[in-house]
C-alpha positions in Angstrom: 137.3 -142.5 89.8 138.7 -144.9 92.4 136.2 -145.7 95.2 137.1 -146.8 98.8 136.1 -150.4 99.3 134.7 -151.0 102.8 132.5 -153.6 104.3 130.9 -155.8 101.7 131.6 -153.5 98.7 133.9 -154.7 96.0 135.3 -154.0 92.5 135.4 -156.6 89.7 139.0 -157.2 88.6 137.8 -158.1 85.1 135.4 -155.3 84.2 136.5 -152.8 86.9 132.8 -152.0 87.9 132.0 -151.3 91.5 129.4 -153.4 93.4 127.6 -152.5 96.7 127.6 -156.1 97.9 129.0 -159.6 97.2 125.5 -160.6 96.0 125.5 -157.8 93.4 129.1 -158.8 92.3 128.2 -162.5 92.0 125.0 -161.7 90.2 126.9 -159.9 87.4 129.1 -162.9 86.7 127.8 -165.8 84.5 129.1 -168.9 83.0 130.7 -172.2 84.1 133.4 -172.0 86.8 135.2 -175.1 85.3 135.7 -173.6 81.9 137.0 -170.4 80.5 133.4 -169.4 79.6 132.8 -167.3 82.7 132.3 -163.6 82.0 130.8 -160.3 83.3 127.4 -159.2 82.2 127.2 -156.0 80.2 125.1 -153.0 81.5 121.9 -153.9 79.6 122.1 -157.5 80.9 122.5 -156.3 84.5 119.5 -154.0 84.1 117.5 -156.9 82.6 118.3 -158.9 85.7 116.8 -156.2 87.9 120.1 -154.7 89.0 120.5 -151.0 89.4 123.3 -148.4 89.1 123.1 -145.8 91.8 124.0 -142.2 91.3 127.1 -142.8 93.5 128.4 -145.3 90.9 127.8 -148.5 92.8 125.8 -151.4 91.2 123.2 -153.0 93.5 121.5 -156.4 93.1 118.0 -154.9 93.0 116.5 -151.4 93.2 114.7 -150.5 96.4 111.0 -149.9 96.1 110.1 -146.2 95.6 107.0 -146.4 97.7 107.3 -146.6 101.5 105.3 -149.2 103.2 102.9 -147.9 105.9 104.6 -148.0 109.3 103.0 -150.5 111.6 101.9 -149.5 115.1 102.6 -151.6 118.1 98.8 -152.0 118.6 98.5 -153.4 115.1 101.2 -156.0 115.7 100.1 -157.2 119.1 96.4 -157.9 119.8 96.9 -156.9 123.4 100.2 -155.3 124.4 99.5 -156.2 128.0 100.0 -159.8 127.2 103.6 -159.1 126.2 104.6 -156.0 128.2 104.5 -156.0 132.0 103.5 -152.3 132.1 102.6 -149.4 129.9 104.2 -146.0 130.0 101.9 -143.0 130.2 102.7 -139.4 129.0 104.5 -138.5 132.3 106.8 -141.6 131.9 105.4 -143.3 135.0 104.7 -147.0 134.8 101.1 -148.0 135.1 100.0 -151.6 135.3 98.0 -153.1 132.5 94.4 -154.0 133.3 
């Protein structure tokens, strides 16, 4: 099945596999550039390198973590939001000065 190549996606002209990024494409090629020893990795070698084949048929350089990180709150990131923000917004969307 032919895929549409947009953005950073590409297809290897040697093995005809599809890659989601130039990084993934480059990661699947090994060997010396100056000799004829350069080749594509086979599927098991790519999996051993941490690459992943998505259900859509695109190889990616690494699999995304399955667990979501807890979302940070502004109050957790800034010790005192008033030091950074000139005002706070209350529930009625009116500006109130920080104290």
